[in-house]
SEKOLLO-985534 format. One record per atom (N, C-alpha, C): residue number from 1; residue in one letter; x, y, z. Coordinates in steps of 0.1 Angstrom, whole numbers, always signed. Layout:
BEGIN
loza | lumkol | x | y | z
NUM | a | X | Y | Z
...
END
This chain:
BEGIN
loza | lumkol | x | y | z
1 | m | -169 | +194 | +18
1 | m | -166 | +182 | +29
1 | m | -164 | +186 | +37
2 | n | -173 | +180 | +50
2 | n | -166 | +184 | +62
2 | n | -163 | +174 | +68
3 | e | -158 | +175 | +83
3 | e | -151 | +171 | +91
3 | e | -156 | +153 | +92
4 | k | -170 | +149 | +89
4 | k | -177 | +138 | +97
4 | k | -177 | +133 | +79
5 | t | -167 | +135 | +63
5 | t | -168 | +130 | +56
5 | t | -158 | +134 | +45
6 | t | -154 | +116 | +40
6 | t | -147 | +113 | +38
6 | t | -144 | +113 | +19
7 | h | -137 | +108 | +9
7 | h | -136 | +107 | -5
7 | h | -136 | +91 | -1
8 | f | -141 | +87 | -8
8 | f | -146 | +72 | -12
8 | f | -143 | +72 | -30
9 | g | -135 | +73 | -33
9 | g | -134 | +74 | -44
9 | g | -136 | +91 | -54
10 | f | -141 | +93 | -61
10 | f | -150 | +107 | -65
10 | f | -164 | +110 | -59
11 | k | -167 | +102 | -48
11 | k | -183 | +102 | -42
11 | k | -179 | +108 | -23
12 | e | -185 | +113 | -19
12 | e | -181 | +119 | -8
12 | e | -196 | +111 | +9
13 | v | -181 | +103 | +13
13 | v | -191 | +95 | +21
13 | v | -188 | +98 | +36
14 | a | -197 | +93 | +48
14 | a | -195 | +95 | +62
14 | a | -182 | +82 | +60
15 | k | -173 | +95 | +70
15 | k | -161 | +89 | +77
15 | k | -165 | +73 | +81
16 | s | -175 | +70 | +88
16 | s | -176 | +54 | +94
16 | s | -179 | +44 | +87
17 | e | -181 | +47 | +75
17 | e | -190 | +44 | +58
17 | e | -175 | +35 | +51
18 | k | -168 | +46 | +47
18 | k | -156 | +41 | +42
18 | k | -152 | +31 | +41
19 | e | -147 | +25 | +52
19 | e | -142 | +11 | +58
19 | e | -148 | -1 | +56
20 | g | -159 | +0 | +58
20 | g | -168 | -10 | +51
20 | g | -167 | -11 | +36
21 | l | -165 | +1 | +31
21 | l | -166 | +1 | +14
21 | l | -156 | -5 | +8
22 | v | -143 | -2 | +10
22 | v | -134 | +1 | +9
22 | v | -133 | -16 | +13
23 | g | -136 | -27 | +25
23 | g | -138 | -40 | +25
23 | g | -144 | -44 | +13
24 | q | -156 | -40 | +13
24 | q | -162 | -46 | -3
24 | q | -159 | -44 | -15
25 | v | -147 | -32 | -17
25 | v | -138 | -36 | -26
25 | v | -128 | -48 | -30
26 | f | -125 | -51 | -19
26 | f | -108 | -58 | -17
26 | f | -112 | -73 | -16
27 | t | -125 | -76 | -9
27 | t | -132 | -83 | -13
27 | t | -139 | -90 | -21
28 | s | -137 | -81 | -31
28 | s | -140 | -86 | -42
28 | s | -134 | -90 | -57
29 | v | -123 | -79 | -55
29 | v | -114 | -83 | -58
29 | v | -102 | -95 | -61
30 | a | -100 | -103 | -43
30 | a | -90 | -104 | -38
30 | a | -87 | -115 | -47
31 | s | -95 | -126 | -50
31 | s | -85 | -142 | -63
31 | s | -83 | -131 | -77
32 | k | -84 | -123 | -75
32 | k | -79 | -116 | -92
32 | k | -71 | -106 | -83
33 | y | -68 | -104 | -76
33 | y | -64 | -87 | -73
33 | y | -48 | -83 | -84
34 | d | -37 | -95 | -83
34 | d | -30 | -93 | -82
34 | d | -27 | -93 | -108
35 | l | -40 | -105 | -105
35 | l | -36 | -108 | -125
35 | l | -46 | -93 | -128
36 | m | -54 | -89 | -119
36 | m | -55 | -71 | -128
36 | m | -48 | -62 | -124
37 | n | -36 | -58 | -109
37 | n | -27 | -55 | -118
37 | n | -15 | -54 | -127
38 | d | -16 | -70 | -130
38 | d | -6 | -73 | -141
38 | d | -11 | -67 | -153
39 | m | -26 | -66 | -152
39 | m | -33 | -62 | -165
39 | m | -36 | -50 | -169
40 | m | -33 | -43 | -154
40 | m | -39 | -33 | -159
40 | m | -25 | -22 | -157
41 | s | -11 | -29 | -155
41 | s | +4 | -22 | -153
41 | s | +12 | -24 | -162
42 | g | +3 | -36 | -173
42 | g | +16 | -43 | -183
42 | g | +28 | -50 | -179
43 | g | +23 | -56 | -163
43 | g | +35 | -58 | -150
43 | g | +44 | -53 | -151
44 | v | +44 | -38 | -147
44 | v | +54 | -29 | -144
44 | v | +57 | -26 | -133
45 | h | +38 | -29 | -124
45 | h | +37 | -32 | -106
45 | h | +52 | -41 | -106
46 | r | +51 | -52 | -111
46 | r | +65 | -62 | -104
46 | r | +76 | -49 | -105
47 | l | +83 | -45 | -117
47 | l | +92 | -38 | -113
47 | l | +90 | -26 | -104
48 | w | +80 | -19 | -100
48 | w | +80 | -9 | -88
48 | w | +86 | -17 | -74
49 | k | +76 | -31 | -76
49 | k | +85 | -32 | -58
49 | k | +93 | -43 | -60
50 | r | +99 | -46 | -68
50 | r | +113 | -47 | -69
50 | r | +121 | -39 | -66
51 | h | +120 | -29 | -71
51 | h | +130 | -14 | -65
51 | h | +122 | -14 | -54
52 | f | +115 | -11 | -52
52 | f | +108 | -3 | -35
52 | f | +117 | -14 | -27
53 | v | +117 | -29 | -25
53 | v | +123 | -36 | -19
53 | v | +136 | -36 | -19
54 | a | +141 | -35 | -33
54 | a | +156 | -35 | -32
54 | a | +162 | -26 | -26
55 | t | +156 | -12 | -25
55 | t | +162 | +1 | -21
55 | t | +160 | +1 | -9
56 | s | +151 | -9 | -1
56 | s | +143 | -4 | +12
56 | s | +153 | -2 | +24
57 | g | +164 | -9 | +17
57 | g | +176 | -8 | +32
57 | g | +173 | -20 | +49
58 | i | +166 | -24 | +42
58 | i | +164 | -40 | +54
58 | i | +168 | -49 | +48
59 | h | +172 | -49 | +71
59 | h | +184 | -65 | +70
59 | h | +182 | -72 | +74
60 | q | +193 | -85 | +73
60 | q | +188 | -93 | +76
60 | q | +185 | -96 | +94
61 | g | +174 | -103 | +97
61 | g | +172 | -98 | +112
61 | g | +160 | -91 | +115
62 | d | +155 | -83 | +98
62 | d | +148 | -77 | +109
62 | d | +132 | -81 | +110
63 | l | +127 | -76 | +118
63 | l | +109 | -77 | +113
63 | l | +105 | -67 | +108
64 | v | +97 | -66 | +101
64 | v | +90 | -61 | +90
64 | v | +77 | -61 | +92
65 | l | +70 | -50 | +93
65 | l | +54 | -52 | +90
65 | l | +48 | -43 | +79
66 | d | +43 | -54 | +68
66 | d | +41 | -51 | +56
66 | d | +29 | -55 | +57
67 | l | +18 | -35 | +59
67 | l | +12 | -32 | +54
67 | l | +3 | -30 | +43
68 | a | -10 | -37 | +48
68 | a | -16 | -37 | +34
68 | a | -10 | -48 | +24
69 | g | -3 | -57 | +27
69 | g | +5 | -67 | +27
69 | g | -5 | -79 | +18
70 | g | -22 | -81 | +20
70 | g | -25 | -96 | +20
70 | g | -18 | -99 | +13
71 | t | -20 | -101 | -4
71 | t | -17 | -109 | -17
71 | t | -1 | -116 | -13
72 | g | +4 | -111 | -1
72 | g | +22 | -119 | -2
72 | g | +22 | -110 | -12
73 | d | +27 | -105 | -15
73 | d | +41 | -104 | -33
73 | d | +48 | -93 | -23
74 | i | +54 | -83 | -19
74 | i | +55 | -80 | -11
74 | i | +67 | -88 | +3
75 | a | +60 | -89 | +4
75 | a | +67 | -99 | +17
75 | a | +70 | -113 | +14
76 | k | +70 | -121 | +3
76 | k | +78 | -129 | -8
76 | k | +96 | -124 | -11
77 | l | +95 | -109 | -14
77 | l | +98 | -100 | -20
77 | l | +116 | -100 | -8
78 | l | +107 | -97 | +2
78 | l | +115 | -95 | +17
78 | l | +118 | -107 | +20
79 | m | +118 | -116 | +18
79 | m | +122 | -125 | +25
79 | m | +138 | -129 | +23
80 | p | +142 | -131 | +14
80 | p | +163 | -126 | +10
80 | p | +165 | -116 | +19
81 | l | +162 | -103 | +15
81 | l | +167 | -94 | +23
81 | l | +169 | -101 | +41
82 | i | +158 | -103 | +42
82 | i | +159 | -107 | +61
82 | i | +163 | -120 | +67
83 | g | +162 | -130 | +58
83 | g | +173 | -143 | +59
83 | g | +161 | -152 | +67
84 | q | +167 | -162 | +73
84 | q | +158 | -170 | +85
84 | q | +158 | -164 | +97
85 | s | +166 | -158 | +100
85 | s | +163 | -150 | +114
85 | s | +157 | -138 | +114
86 | g | +153 | -135 | +101
86 | g | +138 | -120 | +101
86 | g | +125 | -125 | +104
87 | h | +116 | -120 | +105
87 | h | +103 | -119 | +102
87 | h | +92 | -110 | +94
88 | v | +79 | -116 | +90
88 | v | +74 | -104 | +82
88 | v | +61 | -106 | +94
89 | v | +56 | -91 | +95
89 | v | +40 | -95 | +93
89 | v | +34 | -91 | +82
90 | i | +25 | -96 | +79
90 | i | +18 | -92 | +69
90 | i | +4 | -89 | +75
91 | g | +6 | -73 | +78
91 | g | -9 | -75 | +79
91 | g | -21 | -67 | +74
92 | d | -32 | -69 | +71
92 | d | -44 | -56 | +62
92 | d | -54 | -63 | +67
93 | i | -62 | -52 | +62
93 | i | -78 | -51 | +71
93 | i | -87 | -57 | +66
94 | n | -88 | -67 | +56
94 | n | -97 | -80 | +45
94 | n | -89 | -89 | +49
95 | q | -101 | -100 | +57
95 | q | -97 | -116 | +61
95 | q | -94 | -119 | +44
96 | a | -106 | -116 | +31
96 | a | -102 | -121 | +28
96 | a | -89 | -117 | +18
97 | m | -83 | -109 | +16
97 | m | -68 | -111 | +17
97 | m | -59 | -115 | +16
98 | l | -58 | -114 | +30
98 | l | -49 | -120 | +37
98 | l | -50 | -136 | +37
99 | d | -65 | -144 | +31
99 | d | -65 | -156 | +33
99 | d | -58 | -161 | +21
100 | v | -56 | -151 | +10
100 | v | -44 | -156 | -7
100 | v | -26 | -153 | -3
101 | g | -28 | -140 | +8
101 | g | -16 | -144 | +7
101 | g | -9 | -155 | +20
102 | q | -15 | -160 | +26
102 | q | -11 | -168 | +32
102 | q | -8 | -178 | +23
103 | d | -18 | -183 | +17
103 | d | -20 | -195 | +8
103 | d | -8 | -199 | -2
104 | r | -7 | -184 | -7
104 | r | +13 | -181 | -13
104 | r | +26 | -182 | -6
105 | m | +21 | -180 | +9
105 | m | +37 | -172 | +9
105 | m | +40 | -189 | +19
106 | i | +26 | -202 | +24
106 | i | +30 | -213 | +21
106 | i | +35 | -223 | +15
107 | d | +30 | -221 | +3
107 | d | +33 | -222 | -10
107 | d | +48 | -223 | -20
108 | a | +54 | -206 | -13
108 | a | +62 | -207 | -20
108 | a | +78 | -209 | -6
109 | g | +74 | -216 | +12
109 | g | +83 | -226 | +11
109 | g | +79 | -217 | +26
110 | f | +76 | -205 | +27
110 | f | +84 | -196 | +37
110 | f | +74 | -199 | +48
111 | y | +70 | -209 | +54
111 | y | +58 | -213 | +67
111 | y | +68 | -210 | +75
112 | g | +66 | -204 | +87
112 | g | +77 | -200 | +104
112 | g | +83 | -184 | +100
113 | r | +82 | -182 | +93
113 | r | +88 | -164 | +91
113 | r | +81 | -159 | +89
114 | f | +68 | -162 | +86
114 | f | +54 | -144 | +83
114 | f | +44 | -151 | +94
115 | e | +36 | -144 | +95
115 | e | +24 | -144 | +99
115 | e | +18 | -138 | +92
116 | c | +2 | -139 | +93
116 | c | -7 | -127 | +84
116 | c | -19 | -124 | +99
117 | t | -19 | -107 | +101
117 | t | -30 | -106 | +105
117 | t | -34 | -96 | +103
118 | q | -47 | -100 | +106
118 | q | -61 | -86 | +103
118 | q | -54 | -76 | +115
119 | m | -54 | -63 | +106
119 | m | -52 | -52 | +114
119 | m | -57 | -38 | +105
120 | n | -61 | -26 | +115
120 | n | -65 | -15 | +106
120 | n | -48 | -2 | +110
121 | a | -45 | -1 | +99
121 | a | -35 | +3 | +101
121 | a | -40 | +21 | +108
122 | e | -46 | +22 | +112
122 | e | -49 | +34 | +121
122 | e | -46 | +32 | +136
123 | d | -49 | +15 | +141
123 | d | -43 | +11 | +153
123 | d | -37 | +1 | +155
124 | l | -27 | +2 | +154
124 | l | -14 | -14 | +149
124 | l | -14 | -18 | +161
125 | p | -13 | -28 | +166
125 | p | -19 | -39 | +171
125 | p | -6 | -45 | +180
126 | f | +11 | -34 | +182
126 | f | +22 | -34 | +190
126 | f | +25 | -23 | +193
127 | a | +32 | -23 | +204
127 | a | +35 | -22 | +214
127 | a | +44 | -3 | +202
128 | d | +49 | +5 | +216
128 | d | +60 | +16 | +212
128 | d | +72 | +9 | +211
129 | h | +81 | +10 | +196
129 | h | +93 | +9 | +193
129 | h | +97 | -2 | +191
130 | t | +87 | -17 | +184
130 | t | +89 | -26 | +187
130 | t | +91 | -30 | +172
131 | v | +96 | -21 | +162
131 | v | +94 | -30 | +144
131 | v | +102 | -26 | +139
132 | d | +114 | -33 | +137
132 | d | +130 | -24 | +124
132 | d | +117 | -17 | +114
133 | a | +114 | -21 | +108
133 | a | +105 | -15 | +95
133 | a | +91 | -15 | +90
134 | i | +86 | -7 | +82
134 | i | +71 | -9 | +80
134 | i | +72 | -4 | +64
135 | t | +70 | -12 | +59
135 | t | +63 | -14 | +43
135 | t | +47 | -8 | +40
136 | m | +50 | -3 | +27
136 | m | +30 | -1 | +27
136 | m | +29 | +5 | +11
137 | a | +29 | -8 | +0
137 | a | +22 | -5 | -11
137 | a | +9 | -8 | -18
138 | f | +9 | +8 | -25
138 | f | -4 | +6 | -25
138 | f | -15 | +8 | -19
139 | g | -13 | +10 | -9
139 | g | -24 | +6 | +1
139 | g | -29 | +18 | +9
140 | l | -21 | +32 | +10
140 | l | -20 | +45 | +18
140 | l | -35 | +54 | +14
141 | r | -40 | +50 | +3
141 | r | -48 | +61 | -1
141 | r | -64 | +51 | +1
142 | n | -60 | +42 | +4
142 | n | -74 | +34 | +13
142 | n | -76 | +35 | +25
143 | v | -69 | +41 | +33
143 | v | -71 | +47 | +44
143 | v | -77 | +57 | +46
144 | t | -89 | +58 | +60
144 | t | -95 | +70 | +64
144 | t | -82 | +77 | +63
145 | h | -80 | +78 | +70
145 | h | -77 | +86 | +84
145 | h | -61 | +84 | +81
146 | k | -52 | +86 | +71
146 | k | -41 | +89 | +68
146 | k | -32 | +93 | +75
147 | q | -30 | +106 | +74
147 | q | -22 | +109 | +90
147 | q | -23 | +98 | +100
148 | q | -32 | +96 | +102
148 | q | -32 | +85 | +116
148 | q | -27 | +72 | +117
149 | a | -29 | +73 | +104
149 | a | -20 | +53 | +101
149 | a | -5 | +61 | +102
150 | l | -1 | +68 | +93
150 | l | +14 | +71 | +96
150 | l | +20 | +74 | +111
151 | n | +12 | +85 | +117
151 | n | +15 | +86 | +127
151 | n | +15 | +72 | +138
152 | e | +6 | +61 | +133
152 | e | +8 | +45 | +142
152 | e | +20 | +41 | +140
153 | m | +22 | +41 | +125
153 | m | +37 | +37 | +120
153 | m | +51 | +45 | +130
154 | h | +49 | +57 | +130
154 | h | +60 | +64 | +137
154 | h | +58 | +59 | +152
155 | r | +54 | +56 | +157
155 | r | +47 | +53 | +170
155 | r | +61 | +36 | +172
156 | v | +50 | +21 | +160
156 | v | +56 | +13 | +164
156 | v | +70 | +10 | +164
157 | l | +74 | +17 | +154
157 | l | +90 | +14 | +151
157 | l | +100 | +15 | +160
158 | k | +109 | +7 | +155
158 | k | +128 | +11 | +170
158 | k | +126 | +24 | +165
159 | p | +138 | +28 | +174
159 | p | +143 | +44 | +172
159 | p | +151 | +33 | +161
160 | g | +162 | +44 | +148
160 | g | +167 | +40 | +138
160 | g | +161 | +34 | +126
161 | g | +148 | +28 | +129
161 | g | +136 | +20 | +117
161 | g | +134 | +31 | +110
162 | k | +128 | +25 | +101
162 | k | +120 | +32 | +89
162 | k | +104 | +28 | +86
163 | a | +101 | +40 | +77
163 | a | +87 | +37 | +75
163 | a | +93 | +38 | +59
164 | l | +80 | +25 | +49
164 | l | +83 | +28 | +35
164 | l | +72 | +26 | +30
165 | v | +68 | +37 | +16
165 | v | +53 | +37 | +12
165 | v | +57 | +38 | -3
166 | l | +50 | +27 | -9
166 | l | +47 | +29 | -25
166 | l | +37 | +32 | -29
167 | e | +33 | +44 | -39
167 | e | +17 | +45 | -39
167 | e | +20 | +51 | -48
168 | f | +11 | +54 | -56
168 | f | +4 | +60 | -71
168 | f | +4 | +72 | -65
169 | s | +12 | +86 | -74
169 | s | +10 | +99 | -70
169 | s | +5 | +102 | -85
170 | k | +13 | +115 | -83
170 | k | +11 | +128 | -94
170 | k | +21 | +130 | -103
171 | v | +12 | +123 | -116
171 | v | +20 | +125 | -128
171 | v | +28 | +144 | -129
172 | n | +38 | +148 | -138
172 | n | +40 | +164 | -140
172 | n | +39 | +162 | -152
173 | n | +40 | +155 | -161
173 | n | +45 | +154 | -174
173 | n | +33 | +155 | -185
174 | r | +32 | +170 | -184
174 | r | +13 | +170 | -194
174 | r | +8 | +159 | -209
175 | l | +18 | +159 | -215
175 | l | +15 | +146 | -224
175 | l | +12 | +135 | -215
176 | l | +24 | +128 | -212
176 | l | +23 | +114 | -202
176 | l | +7 | +113 | -193
177 | k | +2 | +128 | -189
177 | k | -5 | +132 | -174
177 | k | -18 | +129 | -182
178 | t | -16 | +135 | -197
178 | t | -35 | +135 | -208
178 | t | -34 | +121 | -212
179 | l | -23 | +111 | -212
179 | l | -24 | +97 | -222
179 | l | -22 | +85 | -204
180 | y | -20 | +92 | -196
180 | y | -25 | +81 | -185
180 | y | -34 | +83 | -174
181 | n | -42 | +95 | -179
181 | n | -55 | +92 | -170
181 | n | -67 | +95 | -181
182 | f | -64 | +92 | -196
182 | f | -70 | +83 | -200
182 | f | -75 | +69 | -204
183 | y | -59 | +65 | -205
183 | y | -59 | +50 | -196
183 | y | -67 | +46 | -188
184 | s | -62 | +57 | -175
184 | s | -69 | +52 | -161
184 | s | -88 | +51 | -160
185 | f | -93 | +64 | -171
185 | f | -108 | +67 | -167
185 | f | -116 | +58 | -178
186 | k | -102 | +57 | -185
186 | k | -116 | +51 | -200
186 | k | -112 | +40 | -201
187 | v | -103 | +31 | -198
187 | v | -98 | +20 | -204
187 | v | -99 | +7 | -188
188 | l | -88 | +14 | -181
188 | l | -90 | +2 | -166
188 | l | -105 | -3 | -160
189 | p | -117 | +7 | -165
189 | p | -128 | +0 | -158
189 | p | -133 | -8 | -171
190 | e | -130 | -9 | -179
190 | e | -135 | -16 | -188
190 | e | -129 | -33 | -188
191 | i | -116 | -28 | -186
191 | i | -106 | -43 | -181
191 | i | -111 | -47 | -168
192 | g | -113 | -42 | -161
192 | g | -121 | -48 | -145
192 | g | -130 | -52 | -149
193 | h | -146 | -49 | -155
193 | h | -153 | -56 | -160
193 | h | -155 | -65 | -168
194 | f | -146 | -65 | -178
194 | f | -136 | -80 | -188
194 | f | -133 | -89 | -182
195 | v | -124 | -86 | -171
195 | v | -117 | -97 | -168
195 | v | -124 | -99 | -148
196 | a | -127 | -91 | -144
196 | a | -134 | -100 | -127
196 | a | -146 | -96 | -130
197 | n | -155 | -89 | -140
197 | n | -170 | -85 | -140
197 | n | -171 | -81 | -122
198 | d | -163 | -68 | -127
198 | d | -169 | -59 | -116
198 | d | -160 | -48 | -119
199 | r | -170 | -38 | -130
199 | r | -159 | -26 | -131
199 | r | -164 | -15 | -121
200 | d | -170 | -15 | -113
200 | d | -174 | -5 | -98
200 | d | -162 | -1 | -91
201 | s | -154 | -17 | -83
201 | s | -148 | -18 | -79
201 | s | -130 | -13 | -86
202 | y | -131 | -16 | -97
202 | y | -116 | -3 | -102
202 | y | -122 | +8 | -107
203 | q | -132 | +11 | -107
203 | q | -134 | +20 | -114
203 | q | -132 | +30 | -97
204 | y | -132 | +25 | -90
204 | y | -134 | +30 | -69
204 | y | -116 | +33 | -74
205 | l | -108 | +16 | -73
205 | l | -91 | +24 | -70
205 | l | -93 | +33 | -85
206 | v | -88 | +38 | -92
206 | v | -87 | +46 | -107
206 | v | -89 | +65 | -97
207 | e | -104 | +61 | -87
207 | e | -109 | +80 | -81
207 | e | -102 | +79 | -73
208 | s | -94 | +64 | -65
208 | s | -87 | +72 | -52
208 | s | -72 | +72 | -54
209 | i | -71 | +70 | -68
209 | i | -55 | +74 | -67
209 | i | -50 | +87 | -74
210 | e | -60 | +92 | -80
210 | e | -66 | +109 | -81
210 | e | -72 | +115 | -73
211 | q | -72 | +111 | -59
211 | q | -77 | +117 | -49
211 | q | -65 | +117 | -36
212 | h | -59 | +110 | -36
212 | h | -46 | +110 | -30
212 | h | -37 | +123 | -31
213 | p | -30 | +122 | -19
213 | p | -20 | +132 | -19
213 | p | -11 | +132 | -29
214 | d | -5 | +151 | -34
214 | d | +8 | +146 | -42
214 | d | +22 | +144 | -33
215 | q | +35 | +142 | -43
215 | q | +42 | +142 | -38
215 | q | +50 | +148 | -22
216 | a | +44 | +166 | -27
216 | a | +48 | +168 | -14
216 | a | +42 | +171 | -3
217 | t | +30 | +166 | -7
217 | t | +18 | +170 | +9
217 | t | +20 | +155 | +10
218 | l | +25 | +146 | +7
218 | l | +26 | +131 | +18
218 | l | +40 | +133 | +27
219 | q | +51 | +135 | +17
219 | q | +59 | +143 | +25
219 | q | +62 | +147 | +44
220 | s | +52 | +155 | +34
220 | s | +52 | +168 | +48
220 | s | +38 | +162 | +62
221 | m | +34 | +155 | +53
221 | m | +23 | +140 | +68
221 | m | +34 | +132 | +69
222 | f | +44 | +129 | +63
222 | f | +53 | +117 | +71
222 | f | +61 | +124 | +78
223 | e | +62 | +143 | +78
223 | e | +70 | +151 | +88
223 | e | +63 | +151 | +99
224 | e | +49 | +152 | +99
224 | e | +41 | +156 | +103
224 | e | +42 | +143 | +117
225 | a | +45 | +133 | +112
225 | a | +43 | +125 | +127
225 | a | +52 | +121 | +130
226 | g | +65 | +129 | +129
226 | g | +76 | +129 | +137
226 | g | +88 | +122 | +125
227 | m | +83 | +120 | +119
227 | m | +94 | +113 | +106
227 | m | +108 | +126 | +105
228 | e | +120 | +116 | +99
228 | e | +131 | +126 | +98
228 | e | +139 | +118 | +86
229 | l | +147 | +128 | +80
229 | l | +150 | +127 | +66
229 | l | +142 | +119 | +59
230 | c | +134 | +126 | +56
230 | c | +118 | +120 | +47
230 | c | +122 | +125 | +30
231 | s | +118 | +115 | +27
231 | s | +121 | +121 | +7
231 | s | +115 | +112 | +0
232 | y | +115 | +116 | -11
232 | y | +106 | +105 | -23
232 | y | +111 | +106 | -35
233 | e | +114 | +94 | -39
233 | e | +115 | +88 | -53
233 | e | +103 | +83 | -63
234 | n | +104 | +93 | -69
234 | n | +93 | +89 | -83
234 | n | +90 | +78 | -94
235 | l | +95 | +72 | -95
235 | l | +91 | +59 | -108
235 | l | +78 | +62 | -121
236 | s | +85 | +57 | -128
236 | s | +76 | +63 | -141
236 | s | +69 | +73 | -144
237 | g | +76 | +84 | -144
237 | g | +73 | +101 | -144
237 | g | +63 | +101 | -134
238 | g | +69 | +98 | -118
238 | g | +55 | +101 | -111
238 | g | +42 | +93 | -113
239 | i | +39 | +86 | -117
239 | i | +32 | +77 | -113
239 | i | +27 | +65 | -107
240 | v | +43 | +62 | -99
240 | v | +40 | +59 | -84
240 | v | +53 | +68 | -77
241 | s | +52 | +67 | -63
241 | s | +63 | +73 | -58
241 | s | +67 | +66 | -49
242 | i | +78 | +63 | -43
242 | i | +88 | +57 | -33
242 | i | +90 | +66 | -18
243 | h | +83 | +72 | -11
243 | h | +77 | +75 | +2
243 | h | +98 | +73 | +11
244 | k | +103 | +77 | +21
244 | k | +106 | +69 | +30
244 | k | +107 | +79 | +43
245 | g | +113 | +77 | +55
245 | g | +108 | +86 | +69
245 | g | +117 | +75 | +72
246 | h | +126 | +85 | +83
246 | h | +130 | +77 | +92
246 | h | +122 | +81 | +106
247 | k | +131 | +70 | +114
247 | k | +123 | +73 | +136
247 | k | +141 | +76 | +138
248 | i | +143 | +89 | +145
248 | i | +157 | +89 | +151
248 | i | +158 | +84 | +165
END
């Protein structure tokens, strides 16, 4: 792989093409994205997300940017933490995902306490030092230039702010990894075909997990972005990890 190409799952594509290819995937799965997550994880993704938000340290009155937050599931969990004086900006590169999230947030009674904005994580439409916290759940692995996205997070955070990333990671237990790989590569794409009539999109999602940096590498990328007090917490044996970094 050279400096002009990157991974799209297991394929090597031009960096200029990846954003559009990822966009096609999430436009295809937007209407059934949460249903598929339930089926793929047996509903465990909801427990991961609840723990992610519960341990975030986000406070009442905070301005939170929820990146890759399309369908609004993280934003809804954040609402009790930020209270009536807080605000969530749901940012996603894919408008179809944002449309789903906006409808769900309004239906849940949060009108006026959030906004949905189409944006690229690599070029955030915020001034320096303006956001109290950034959350990103299961989105970083789809970003073409991951380091640039982390750099942008650090730039827009206020001093004392924090970035929190929930993402699939690397399983260390050999038996669990064997079972997990079998389920991921043999079962999940077939579920995608059966439920969403879209095997290819879910094959990509599985492959993108395999290509994502491991825990130690991602922590070092947080540090390279300028964040301090960086740490990670493994959940479910390392199937997913929560990464945290602070702007001092």
